[in-house]
C-alpha positions as CSV (number, residue, x, y, z in Angstrom):
1,M,0.0,0.0,0.0
2,I,1.2,3.5,-0.8
3,D,1.9,5.9,2.0
4,W,0.3,9.1,0.8
5,S,1.1,11.1,3.9
6,S,4.3,12.5,2.4
7,C,2.6,13.6,-0.9
8,P,1.9,17.3,-0.7
9,A,-0.8,17.1,-3.4
10,V,-3.2,15.1,-1.2
11,E,-4.8,15.3,2.2
12,R,-7.1,13.2,4.4
13,D,-9.7,14.3,7.0
14,P,-11.7,11.6,8.7
15,K,-14.7,13.9,8.6
16,R,-14.6,14.3,4.7
17,V,-15.2,11.6,2.1
18,S,-15.1,8.9,4.8
19,G,-11.4,9.7,5.5
20,A,-10.2,8.8,2.0
21,W,-7.1,10.5,0.6
22,V,-8.3,13.3,-1.7
23,F,-6.6,15.9,-3.9
24,R,-5.8,18.8,-1.6
25,G,-8.5,21.4,-1.5
26,T,-11.1,19.1,-3.2
27,R,-13.3,16.2,-2.3
28,V,-11.9,14.1,-5.3
29,P,-10.5,10.8,-4.1
30,V,-7.0,9.9,-5.3
31,T,-8.5,6.5,-6.2
32,A,-10.7,8.2,-8.8
33,L,-7.6,9.1,-10.8
34,F,-6.3,5.6,-11.0
35,Q,-9.8,4.2,-11.8
36,N,-10.2,6.6,-14.6
37,L,-6.8,6.0,-16.0
38,E,-7.4,2.2,-15.9
39,D,-10.6,2.8,-17.8
40,G,-8.7,4.5,-20.6
41,A,-9.1,8.2,-19.6
42,Q,-6.4,10.7,-20.4
43,V,-5.0,13.0,-17.7
44,S,-6.5,15.9,-19.5
45,D,-9.9,14.2,-19.4
46,F,-9.6,13.7,-15.6
47,I,-8.7,17.3,-15.0
48,A,-11.7,18.4,-17.1
49,W,-14.1,16.1,-15.3
50,F,-12.9,17.0,-11.8
51,P,-12.7,20.8,-11.5
52,G,-10.3,21.9,-8.8
53,V,-7.8,19.1,-9.5
54,T,-4.7,20.6,-11.2
55,L,-2.3,19.1,-13.6
56,A,0.5,19.7,-11.0
57,Q,-1.5,17.7,-8.4
58,V,-2.0,14.8,-10.8
59,R,1.7,14.8,-11.7
60,A,2.7,14.8,-8.1
61,V,0.3,11.9,-7.3
62,L,1.6,9.8,-10.2
63,E,5.3,10.6,-9.4
64,H,4.7,9.7,-5.7
65,A,3.1,6.4,-6.7
66,A,5.9,5.6,-9.0
67,R,8.6,6.3,-6.4
68,S,6.6,4.2,-3.9
69,L,6.6,1.3,-6.2
70,E,10.3,1.6,-6.9
71,A,11.0,1.6,-3.2
72,A,9.0,-1.6,-2.6
């Protein structure tokens, strides 16, 4: 499992979205990004579908996930 606590693009609050990791400043779960990418969406689509999520945040999440997988 990826430790999202060191990724500045995300946050978690037990009182919001059932405590799921979300893109900072939004209610969009990080898992939504990976689900959409698995379904064939492009990053540009995801950003268009989820206003408030920035390209910089998506890049930070993807880079964090990649680094976490390399360390495993």
